N, CA, C and O of each residue as an XYZ file, in Angstrom:
736
protein
N       5.748    -18.046     -7.441
C       5.323    -16.939     -6.555
C       6.433    -16.600     -5.643
O       6.171    -16.106     -4.546
N       7.740    -16.840     -6.031
C       8.817    -16.505     -5.143
C       8.853    -14.997     -4.777
O       9.164    -14.669     -3.632
N       8.564    -14.137     -5.652
C       8.725    -12.735     -5.348
C       7.342    -12.010     -5.090
O       7.326    -10.793     -4.903
N       6.252    -12.718     -5.083
C       4.937    -11.994     -4.817
C       4.790    -12.077     -3.313
O       4.418    -13.131     -2.799
N       5.076    -10.975     -2.568
C       4.979    -11.003     -1.160
C       3.562    -10.641     -0.884
O       2.990     -9.775     -1.546
N       2.982    -11.296      0.094
C       1.650    -11.068      0.495
C       1.581    -10.323      1.821
O       2.156    -10.740      2.827
N       0.833     -9.171      1.787
C       0.697     -8.303      3.004
C      -0.774     -8.386      3.298
O      -1.608     -8.196      2.412
N      -1.116     -8.688      4.622
C      -2.513     -8.891      4.982
C      -2.889     -7.649      5.866
O      -2.203     -7.242      6.804
N      -4.030     -7.124      5.455
C      -4.694     -6.086      6.329
C      -6.141     -6.380      6.309
O      -6.689     -6.911      5.343
N      -6.770     -6.014      7.429
C      -8.260     -6.248      7.435
C      -8.875     -5.218      6.394
O      -8.429     -4.085      6.214
N      -9.944     -5.764      5.748
C     -10.693     -4.816      4.768
C     -11.162     -3.497      5.576
O     -11.537     -3.496      6.748
N     -11.078     -2.499      4.816
C     -11.481     -1.207      5.456
C     -12.578     -0.476      4.613
O     -12.827      0.713      4.814
N     -13.188     -1.171      3.723
C     -14.203     -0.541      2.779
C     -15.339     -0.028      3.617
O     -15.902      1.023      3.309
N     -15.691     -0.724      4.653
C     -16.865     -0.403      5.432
C     -16.522      0.590      6.475
O     -15.479      0.457      7.116
N     -17.348      1.598      6.692
C     -17.149      2.597      7.683
C     -17.316      1.885      9.055
O     -18.233      1.074      9.182
N     -16.541      2.127     10.005
C     -16.640      1.569     11.299
C     -16.455      2.663     12.349
O     -15.354      3.209     12.416
N     -17.380      3.009     13.128
C     -17.248      4.080     13.979
C     -16.121      3.722     15.078
O     -15.435      4.615     15.575
N     -15.980      2.449     15.407
C     -14.834      2.105     16.297
C     -13.746      1.612     15.348
O     -13.750      0.454     14.931
N     -12.788      2.529     15.002
C     -11.775      2.216     14.119
C     -10.698      1.367     14.651
O      -9.843      0.926     13.882
N     -10.674      1.092     15.965
C      -9.619      0.315     16.528
C      -8.348      1.019     16.783
O      -7.404      0.336     17.179
N      -8.191      2.284     16.614
C      -7.040      2.992     16.794
C      -7.075      3.430     18.362
O      -8.114      3.599     19.000
N      -5.884      3.567     18.817
C      -5.690      4.110     20.089
C      -6.375      5.515     20.199
O      -6.196      6.300     19.268
N      -7.089      5.863     21.187
C      -7.739      7.072     21.229
C      -7.032      8.070     22.064
O      -7.537      9.175     22.263
N      -5.804      7.709     22.595
C      -5.023      8.653     23.270
C      -4.477      9.677     22.277
O      -4.445      9.446     21.068
N      -4.070     10.757     22.798
C      -3.398     11.864     21.953
C      -2.070     12.393     22.569
O      -1.724     13.571     22.470
N      -1.410     11.509     23.159
C      -0.114     11.772     23.736
C       0.898     11.797     22.553
O       0.509     11.454     21.437
N       2.192     12.195     22.764
C       3.149     12.253     21.737
C       3.441     10.871     21.124
O       3.575     10.746     19.907
N       3.537      9.860     21.956
C       3.819      8.543     21.488
C       2.699      8.084     20.456
O       2.993      7.469     19.432
N       1.483      8.401     20.772
C       0.478      8.048     19.829
C       0.572      8.650     18.505
O       0.330      8.032     17.468
N       0.944      9.925     18.568
C       1.180     10.656     17.263
C       2.263     10.019     16.413
O       2.111      9.857     15.202
N       3.370      9.658     17.076
C       4.511      9.049     16.466
C       4.118      7.643     15.991
O       4.580      7.217     14.932
N       3.313      6.935     16.710
C       2.877      5.597     16.287
C       1.970      5.790     15.127
O       2.108      4.994     14.197
N       1.013      6.770     15.023
C       0.077      6.883     13.935
C       0.929      7.332     12.728
O       0.658      6.905     11.605
N       1.978      8.203     12.941
C       2.769      8.587     11.776
C       3.373      7.324     11.076
O       3.316      7.148      9.859
N       3.953      6.466     11.959
C       4.546      5.249     11.503
C       3.538      4.348     10.830
O       3.863      3.682      9.847
N       2.359      4.316     11.323
C       1.246      3.493     10.683
C       0.971      4.005      9.241
O       0.847      3.249      8.277
N       0.886      5.386      9.181
C       0.488      6.000      7.925
C       1.603      5.640      6.934
O       1.295      5.143      5.851
N       2.935      5.878      7.269
C       3.974      5.625      6.338
C       3.985      4.114      5.945
O       4.179      3.750      4.785
N       3.777      3.303      6.932
C       3.576      1.838      6.674
C       2.528      1.607      5.583
O       2.771      0.870      4.628
N       1.416      2.213      5.722
C       0.320      2.058      4.707
C       0.759      2.516      3.369
O       0.428      1.888      2.364
N       1.517      3.627      3.309
C       2.086      4.168      2.037
C       3.041      3.121      1.358
O       3.062      2.887      0.149
N       3.855      2.507      2.346
C       4.799      1.444      1.850
C       4.002      0.157      1.319
O       4.401     -0.451      0.326
N       2.993     -0.180      1.945
C       2.152     -1.318      1.435
C       1.651     -0.975      0.106
O       1.734     -1.795     -0.808
N       1.117      0.228     -0.072
C       0.532      0.650     -1.388
C       1.642      0.607     -2.428
O       1.417      0.143     -3.546
N       2.840      1.083     -2.084
C       3.957      1.022     -3.054
C       4.242     -0.438     -3.484
O       4.443     -0.759     -4.656
N       4.243     -1.254     -2.489
C       4.399     -2.749     -2.731
C       3.412     -3.287     -3.650
O       3.729     -4.064     -4.550
N       2.073     -2.843     -3.418
C       0.995     -3.346     -4.246
C       1.243     -2.808     -5.745
O       0.984     -3.507     -6.724
N       1.730     -1.599     -5.833
C       2.050     -1.111     -7.259
C       3.139     -1.867     -7.927
O       3.067     -2.168     -9.118
N       4.207     -2.195     -7.128
C       5.229     -3.051     -7.649
C       4.777     -4.464     -8.077
O       5.207     -4.968     -9.114
N       3.904     -5.097     -7.266
C       3.382     -6.347     -7.547
C       2.459     -6.210     -8.855
O       2.512     -7.077     -9.727
N       1.659     -5.156     -8.960
C       0.867     -4.873    -10.085
C       1.702     -4.893    -11.410
O       1.393     -5.575    -12.387
N       2.797     -4.067    -11.335
C       3.742     -3.976    -12.533
C       4.372     -5.210    -12.854
O       4.452     -5.573    -14.027
N       4.843     -5.912    -11.879
C       5.591     -7.179    -12.106
C       4.629     -8.199    -12.637
O       4.991     -8.843    -13.622
N       3.476     -8.426    -12.126
C       2.548     -9.418    -12.545
C       2.048     -9.123    -13.913
O       1.740    -10.059    -14.651
N       1.936     -7.764    -14.342
C       1.576     -7.326    -15.634
C       2.630     -7.848    -16.610
O       2.293     -8.317    -17.698
N       3.973     -7.762    -16.202
C       5.024     -8.123    -17.068
C       4.945     -9.671    -17.337
O       5.129    -10.144    -18.458
N       4.657    -10.422    -16.222
C       4.535    -11.943    -16.236
C       3.441    -12.367    -17.275
O       3.623    -13.217    -18.147
N       2.238    -11.642    -17.064
C       1.122    -11.903    -17.962
C       1.491    -11.695    -19.347
O       1.307    -12.605    -20.156
N       2.034    -10.501    -19.731
C       2.347    -10.183    -20.983
C       3.340    -11.201    -21.583
O       3.093    -11.676    -22.691
N       4.402    -11.542    -20.935
C       5.330    -12.585    -21.333
C       4.651    -13.858    -21.632
O       4.902    -14.495    -22.655
N       3.756    -14.248    -20.711
C       2.985    -15.467    -20.941
C       2.154    -15.412    -22.174
O       2.171    -16.357    -22.963
N       1.407    -14.324    -22.387
C       0.517    -14.193    -23.591
C       1.394    -14.161    -24.845
O       1.012    -14.766    -25.847
N       2.490    -13.523    -24.840
C       3.366    -13.408    -25.993
C       4.394    -14.619    -26.201
O       5.205    -14.677    -27.125
N       4.233    -15.555    -25.214
C       5.142    -16.778    -25.204
C       6.558    -16.394    -25.302
O       7.314    -16.947    -26.100
N       6.960    -15.381    -24.441
C       8.324    -14.981    -24.375
C       8.805    -15.177    -22.929
O       8.037    -15.298    -21.974
N      10.133    -15.196    -22.855
C      10.726    -15.522    -21.499
C      11.227    -14.152    -20.891
O      11.858    -13.337    -21.565
N      10.923    -13.978    -19.668
C      11.485    -12.858    -18.959
C      13.018    -13.127    -18.628
O      13.412    -14.188    -18.143
N      13.836    -12.052    -18.942
C      15.266    -12.194    -18.719
C      15.485    -11.722    -17.322
O      16.189    -12.375    -16.551
N      14.890    -10.577    -16.960
C      15.149     -9.958    -15.619
C      13.950    -10.175    -14.657
O      12.806    -10.363    -15.070
N      14.261    -10.139    -13.461
C      13.288    -10.223    -12.408
C      12.329     -9.042    -12.516
O      12.738     -7.889    -12.380
N      11.078     -9.328    -12.758
C      10.123     -8.184    -12.973
C       9.824     -7.337    -11.672
O       9.181     -6.289    -11.731
N      10.286     -7.811    -10.592
C      10.024     -7.082     -9.365
C      11.158     -6.117     -9.048
O      10.964     -5.114     -8.360
N      12.430     -6.456     -9.597
C      13.657     -5.750     -9.229
C      13.466     -4.175     -9.525
O      13.733     -3.325     -8.676
N      13.028     -3.902    -10.681
C      12.962     -2.443    -11.180
C      11.991     -1.736    -10.257
O      12.243     -0.612     -9.823
N      10.914     -2.372     -9.966
C       9.888     -1.668     -9.129
C      10.328     -1.328     -7.771
O       9.861     -0.331     -7.221
N      11.130     -2.025     -7.227
C      11.589     -1.839     -5.850
C      12.699     -0.816     -5.779
O      13.107     -0.438     -4.681
N      13.225     -0.335     -6.960
C      14.124      0.719     -7.148
C      13.426      2.092     -7.285
O      13.954      3.127     -6.877
N      12.261      2.051     -7.856
C      11.460      3.247     -8.231
C      10.835      3.868     -6.975
O      10.466      3.178     -6.025
N      10.738      5.181     -7.016
C       9.975      5.878     -6.066
C       8.427      5.826     -6.317
O       8.031      5.517     -7.441
N       7.588      6.099     -5.371
C       6.144      5.970     -5.514
C       5.605      6.788     -6.821
O       4.748      6.286     -7.548
N       6.105      7.951     -7.048
C       5.659      8.740     -8.166
C       5.877      8.015     -9.476
O       5.006      7.982    -10.346
N       7.013      7.457     -9.592
C       7.358      6.659    -10.805
C       6.516      5.468    -10.941
O       6.109      5.134    -12.054
N       6.205      4.755     -9.805
C       5.360      3.610     -9.823
C       3.901      3.912    -10.213
O       3.260      3.139    -10.926
N       3.408      5.037     -9.733
C       2.038      5.444    -10.163
C       2.027      5.748    -11.619
O       1.114      5.315    -12.323
N       3.024      6.495    -12.125
C       3.101      6.729    -13.657
C       3.122      5.401    -14.465
O       2.374      5.230    -15.428
N       3.987      4.495    -14.044
C       4.165      3.278    -14.719
C       2.928      2.368    -14.728
O       2.712      1.544    -15.616
N       2.098      2.594    -13.619
C       0.920      1.813    -13.535
C      -0.253      2.359    -14.278
O      -1.297      1.715    -14.382
N      -0.080      3.569    -14.804
C      -1.238      4.166    -15.530
C      -1.863      3.387    -16.649
O      -3.080      3.473    -16.814
N      -1.144      2.650    -17.413
C      -1.730      1.795    -18.485
C      -2.803      0.767    -17.860
O      -3.800      0.369    -18.463
N      -2.456      0.426    -16.634
C      -3.280     -0.606    -15.939
C      -4.436     -0.025    -15.194
O      -5.446     -0.704    -15.007
N      -4.326      1.286    -14.731
C      -5.215      1.923    -13.885
C      -6.191      2.909    -14.648
O      -7.219      3.315    -14.106
N      -5.849      3.250    -15.842
C      -6.483      4.405    -16.470
C      -7.957      4.136    -16.759
O      -8.708      5.084    -16.989
N      -8.416      2.817    -16.757
C      -9.849      2.522    -16.906
C     -10.595      2.774    -15.607
O     -11.818      2.640    -15.595
N      -9.941      3.127    -14.523
C     -10.581      3.378    -13.266
C     -10.293      4.812    -12.723
O      -9.421      4.997    -11.874
N     -11.008      5.766    -13.209
C     -10.660      7.245    -12.868
C     -10.620      7.402    -11.337
O      -9.725      8.085    -10.839
N     -11.537      6.809    -10.573
C     -11.536      6.926     -9.174
C     -10.282      6.361     -8.580
O      -9.787      6.935     -7.610
N      -9.720      5.277     -9.082
C      -8.469      4.777     -8.612
C      -7.224      5.597     -8.900
O      -6.293      5.718     -8.105
N      -7.288      6.163    -10.137
C      -6.192      7.077    -10.521
C      -6.290      8.318     -9.571
O      -5.242      8.841     -9.193
N      -7.452      8.793     -9.185
C      -7.492      9.935     -8.328
C      -7.007      9.622     -6.980
O      -6.300     10.400     -6.339
N      -7.419      8.394     -6.526
C      -6.900      7.861     -5.224
C      -5.384      7.880     -5.144
O      -4.769      8.365     -4.195
N      -4.790      7.282     -6.279
C      -3.337      7.077     -6.322
C      -2.590      8.435     -6.386
O      -1.518      8.590     -5.801
N      -3.166      9.387     -7.092
C      -2.608     10.745     -7.090
C      -2.646     11.417     -5.717
O      -1.677     12.010     -5.244
N      -3.877     11.283     -5.083
C      -3.915     11.792     -3.707
C      -2.987     11.115     -2.785
O      -2.330     11.787     -1.990
N      -2.881      9.782     -2.835
C      -1.916      9.024     -2.083
C      -0.507      9.522     -2.268
O       0.239      9.711     -1.307
N      -0.162      9.727     -3.499
C       1.270     10.209     -3.787
C       1.409     11.534     -3.043
O       2.346     11.704     -2.263
N       0.513     12.452     -3.265
C       0.631     13.820     -2.626
C       0.713     13.667     -1.090
O       1.573     14.279     -0.456
N      -0.185     12.847     -0.488
C      -0.122     12.685      0.927
C       1.172     11.983      1.390
O       1.752     12.402      2.391
N       1.612     10.997      0.740
C       2.827     10.334      1.090
C       3.975     11.304      0.975
O       4.789     11.325      1.898
N       4.136     12.133     -0.086
C       5.210     13.027     -0.138
C       5.086     14.169      0.863
O       6.111     14.671      1.324
N       3.928     14.587      1.206
C       3.741     15.567      2.287
C       4.196     14.904      3.568
O       4.965     15.544      4.286
N       3.827     13.749      3.919
C       4.292     13.129      5.155
C       5.784     13.018      5.243
O       6.362     13.336      6.282
N       6.407     12.593      4.226
C       7.807     12.275      4.225
C       8.593     13.654      4.285
O       9.518     13.860      5.071
N       8.137     14.532      3.403
C       8.945     15.855      3.283
C       8.578     17.062      4.027
O       9.407     17.961      4.174
N       7.398     17.147      4.505
C       6.814     18.437      5.107
C       6.091     18.260      6.437
O       6.050     19.203      7.227
N       5.541     17.136      6.707
C       4.754     16.935      7.895
C       5.353     17.505      9.112
O       4.768     18.399      9.724
N       6.490     17.035      9.497
C       7.034     17.387     10.807
C       7.473     18.821     10.818
O       7.290     19.506     11.824
N       8.042     19.302      9.744
C       8.463     20.670      9.716
C       7.294     21.580      9.858
O       7.384     22.593     10.552
N       6.153     21.247      9.203
C       5.030     22.203      9.220
C       4.135     22.053     10.500
O       3.589     23.021     11.029
N       4.030     20.783     10.951
C       3.137     20.503     12.044
C       3.661     20.255     13.457
O       2.920     19.944     14.389
N       4.971     20.410     13.561
C       5.587     20.162     14.884
C       4.981     21.023     16.005
O       4.862     20.586     17.149
N       4.584     22.314     15.626
C       3.972     23.126     16.753
C       2.720     22.475     17.337
O       2.394     22.650     18.511
N       2.045     21.736     16.501
C       0.734     21.020     16.945
C       1.062     20.014     17.952
O       0.140     19.618     18.666
N       2.206     19.554     18.112
C       2.569     18.518     19.102
C       2.557     19.172     20.592
O       2.556     18.441     21.583
N       2.549     20.523     20.690
C       2.612     21.191     21.936
C       1.365     21.176     22.724
O       1.425     21.300     23.948
N       0.170     21.024     22.075
C      -1.074     21.010     22.765
C      -1.890     19.800     22.551
O      -1.714     19.132     21.533
N      -2.827     19.447     23.488
C      -3.681     18.360     23.269
C      -4.532     18.493     22.076
O      -4.721     17.514     21.355
N      -5.098     19.725     21.799
C      -5.924     19.975     20.602
C      -5.084     19.735     19.349
O      -5.556     19.104     18.404
N      -3.915     20.204     19.331
C      -2.984     20.025     18.176
C      -2.700     18.544     17.929
O      -2.794     18.069     16.797
N      -2.351     17.815     19.000
C      -2.162     16.391     18.831
C      -3.378     15.633     18.440
O      -3.269     14.615     17.755
N      -4.484     16.058     18.824
C      -5.826     15.490     18.523
C      -6.008     15.607     16.905
O      -6.387     14.665     16.209
N      -5.699     16.835     16.439
C      -5.796     17.051     14.982
C      -4.829     16.218     14.223
O      -5.209     15.655     13.196
N      -3.569     16.092     14.662
C      -2.561     15.307     14.047
C      -2.962     13.785     13.951
O      -2.771     13.095     12.949
N      -3.526     13.363     15.093
C      -4.008     11.919     15.150
C      -5.050     11.745     14.062
O      -4.953     10.824     13.250
N      -6.011     12.587     14.038
C      -7.119     12.433     13.145
C      -6.582     12.395     11.641
O      -6.989     11.555     10.838
N      -5.707     13.298     11.346
C      -5.142     13.430      9.974
C      -4.300     12.167      9.666
O      -4.341     11.664      8.544
N      -3.552     11.665     10.636
C      -2.733     10.456     10.295
C      -3.583      9.276     10.173
O      -3.304      8.434      9.319
N      -4.626      9.123     10.966
C      -5.639      8.072     10.833
C      -6.182      8.012      9.423
O      -6.231      6.969      8.770
N      -6.605      9.247      8.973
C      -7.162      9.434      7.663
C      -6.275      9.050      6.520
O      -6.685      8.472      5.514
N      -4.972      9.425      6.745
C      -3.918      9.104      5.750
C      -3.790      7.552      5.748
O      -3.833      6.950      4.675
N      -3.646      6.950      6.825
C      -3.605      5.504      6.775
C      -4.657      4.804      6.064
O      -4.426      3.892      5.270
N      -5.933      5.278      6.379
C      -7.104      4.666      5.759
C      -7.035      4.902      4.206
O      -7.386      3.993      3.453
N      -6.597      6.090      3.717
C      -6.543      6.347      2.271
C      -5.559      5.378      1.706
O      -5.861      4.704      0.720
N      -4.422      5.281      2.273
C      -3.386      4.351      1.613
C      -3.859      2.890      1.598
O      -3.683      2.168      0.616
N      -4.449      2.494      2.689
C      -4.955      1.113      2.821
C      -6.218      0.852      1.899
O      -6.272     -0.209      1.277
N      -7.125      1.684      1.804
C      -8.197      1.553      0.906
C      -7.799      1.756     -0.602
O      -8.425      1.196     -1.502
N      -6.812      2.520     -0.817
C      -6.359      2.596     -2.223
C      -5.628      1.275     -2.657
O      -5.772      0.802     -3.785
N      -4.860      0.727     -1.723
C      -4.213     -0.533     -2.000
C      -5.193     -1.698     -2.278
O      -4.977     -2.584     -3.105
N      -6.269     -1.601     -1.515
C      -7.314     -2.626     -1.668
C      -7.970     -2.554     -2.972
O      -8.206     -3.557     -3.645
N      -8.280     -1.289     -3.346
C      -8.922     -0.978     -4.661
C      -8.059     -1.289     -5.785
O      -8.551     -1.729     -6.824
N      -6.789     -1.092     -5.661
C      -5.762     -1.442     -6.749
C      -5.769     -2.901     -6.875
O      -5.815     -3.428     -7.987
N      -5.726     -3.601     -5.759
C      -5.722     -5.066     -5.810
C      -6.903     -5.663     -6.492
O      -6.821     -6.516     -7.376
N      -8.119     -5.107     -5.974
C      -9.400     -5.698     -6.436
C      -9.646     -5.404     -7.982
O     -10.066     -6.274     -8.746
N      -9.359     -4.146     -8.364
C      -9.691     -3.759     -9.721
C      -8.618     -4.183    -10.823
O      -8.926     -4.503    -11.971
N      -7.366     -4.144    -10.340
C      -6.361     -4.312    -11.329
C      -5.533     -5.638    -11.086
O      -5.417     -6.483    -11.973
N      -5.023     -5.758     -9.962
C      -4.123     -6.959     -9.691
C      -4.803     -8.267     -9.641
O      -4.269     -9.253    -10.150
N      -6.118     -8.342     -8.973
C      -6.702     -9.668     -8.973
C      -6.990    -10.236    -10.374
O      -6.730    -11.411    -10.630
N      -7.512     -9.421    -11.255
C      -7.829     -9.984    -12.640
C      -6.547    -10.488    -13.291
O      -6.594    -11.523    -13.955
N      -5.452     -9.846    -13.149
C      -4.112    -10.255    -13.745
C      -3.677    -11.516    -13.069
O      -3.244    -12.449    -13.745
N      -3.769    -11.586    -11.800
C      -3.361    -12.762    -11.139
C      -4.207    -13.985    -11.534
O      -3.677    -15.090    -11.649
N      -5.402    -13.809    -11.722
C      -6.349    -14.831    -12.182
C      -5.901    -15.425    -13.511
O      -6.105    -16.621    -13.722
N      -5.343    -14.710    -14.358
C      -4.709    -15.122    -15.727
C      -3.638    -16.052    -15.481
O      -3.358    -16.936    -16.291
N      -2.975    -15.872    -14.292
C      -1.806    -16.745    -14.026
C      -2.167    -17.974    -13.163
O      -1.321    -18.810    -12.847
N      -3.454    -18.044    -12.800
C      -3.895    -19.107    -11.920
C      -3.647    -18.860    -10.452
O      -3.762    -19.778     -9.640
N      -3.308    -17.633    -10.098
C      -3.048    -17.290     -8.701
C      -4.424    -16.987     -8.041
O      -5.127    -16.030     -8.363
N      -4.700    -17.803     -7.189
C      -6.019    -17.673     -6.527
C      -5.958    -17.095     -5.085
O      -4.860    -16.981     -4.542
N      -7.052    -16.740     -4.473
C      -6.999    -16.341     -3.105
C      -6.510    -17.352     -2.186
O      -5.933    -17.007     -1.154
N      -6.706    -18.652     -2.496
C      -6.181    -19.815     -1.666
C      -4.690    -19.865     -1.715
O      -3.999    -20.131     -0.732
N      -4.192    -19.576     -2.995
C      -2.688    -19.599     -3.063
C      -2.079    -18.454     -2.329
O      -1.037    -18.596     -1.690
N      -2.743    -17.273     -2.415
C      -2.181    -16.152     -1.653
C      -2.244    -16.446     -0.112
O      -1.309    -16.136      0.626
N      -3.376    -17.054      0.339
C      -3.523    -17.381      1.786
C      -2.416    -18.336      2.184
O      -1.843    -18.234      3.268
N      -2.128    -19.259      1.293
C      -0.992    -20.192      1.662
C       0.258    -19.580      1.730
O       1.041    -19.827      2.647
N       0.529    -18.719      0.734
C       1.871    -17.976      0.726
C       1.905    -17.058      1.938
O       2.948    -16.989      2.589
N       0.920    -16.405      2.258
C       0.878    -15.541      3.446
C       1.189    -16.505      4.760
O       2.035    -16.182      5.594
N       0.544    -17.514      4.836
C       0.730    -18.483      6.070
C       2.259    -19.037      6.030
O       2.871    -19.167      7.091
N       2.785    -19.319      4.948
C       4.198    -19.797      4.838
C       5.120    -18.657      5.307
O       6.009    -18.870      6.131
N       4.906    -17.510      4.800
C       5.667    -16.332      5.254
C       5.553    -16.047      6.757
O       6.528    -15.727      7.436
N       4.350    -16.176      7.225
C       4.111    -15.955      8.680
C       4.803    -17.036      9.525
O       5.382    -16.729     10.567
N       4.746    -18.278      9.087
C       5.480    -19.348      9.778
C       6.955    -19.199      9.816
O       7.606    -19.473     10.824
N       7.506    -18.742      8.658
C       8.951    -18.483      8.559
C       9.400    -17.278      9.497
O      10.458    -17.296     10.126
N       8.463    -16.206      9.526
C       8.756    -15.161     10.455
C       8.697    -15.533     11.946
O       9.473    -15.041     12.765
N       7.808    -16.359     12.239
C       7.704    -16.882     13.677
C       8.733    -17.737     14.034
O       9.163    -17.729     15.187
N       9.252    -18.591     13.047
C      10.385    -19.518     13.295
C      11.694    -18.721     13.511
O      12.566    -19.150     14.265
N      11.809    -17.626     12.878
C      13.004    -16.701     13.016
C      13.071    -16.027     14.321
O      14.130    -15.556     14.736
N      11.929    -15.966     15.003
C      11.915    -15.090     16.200
C      11.472    -15.938     17.378
O      11.379    -15.438     18.498
């Protein structure tokens, strides 16, 4: 499990009227929520990379072949659109997930390439910032929930074939957390 990085987020499947977000609508909150949305997109990208890499490991194990290259390396070089396309053989049985991933790709690309150019005038008013905050919260939820669904429907069953359990993932996460705390 040297390359399977574990990212923890609280489950978001259930609707919660108190979403825990800052309810302020000042400029700093908009910037923070933008960062949170992009972080969610990056976590989803990482989940796609893990899915593709674990699929390669499972296939090699089933075919009793040896992997010559690090299965994670290619994924971290690909952009999200390519990752979504490469994951299609694993996600195609779940049309709702495919739709979510397509929407996530569109929203991620919008945030990265168009959001500030198109929406910067909204930063000038409280009402505009309120709209931006609501949209960015929704984007973060979309990315986070899509990553959870990908994990649950596609990655978990593949990891089970390798004997990777929730307990092993929890232990890996705790080890990474301890390492991070020791560095700081």
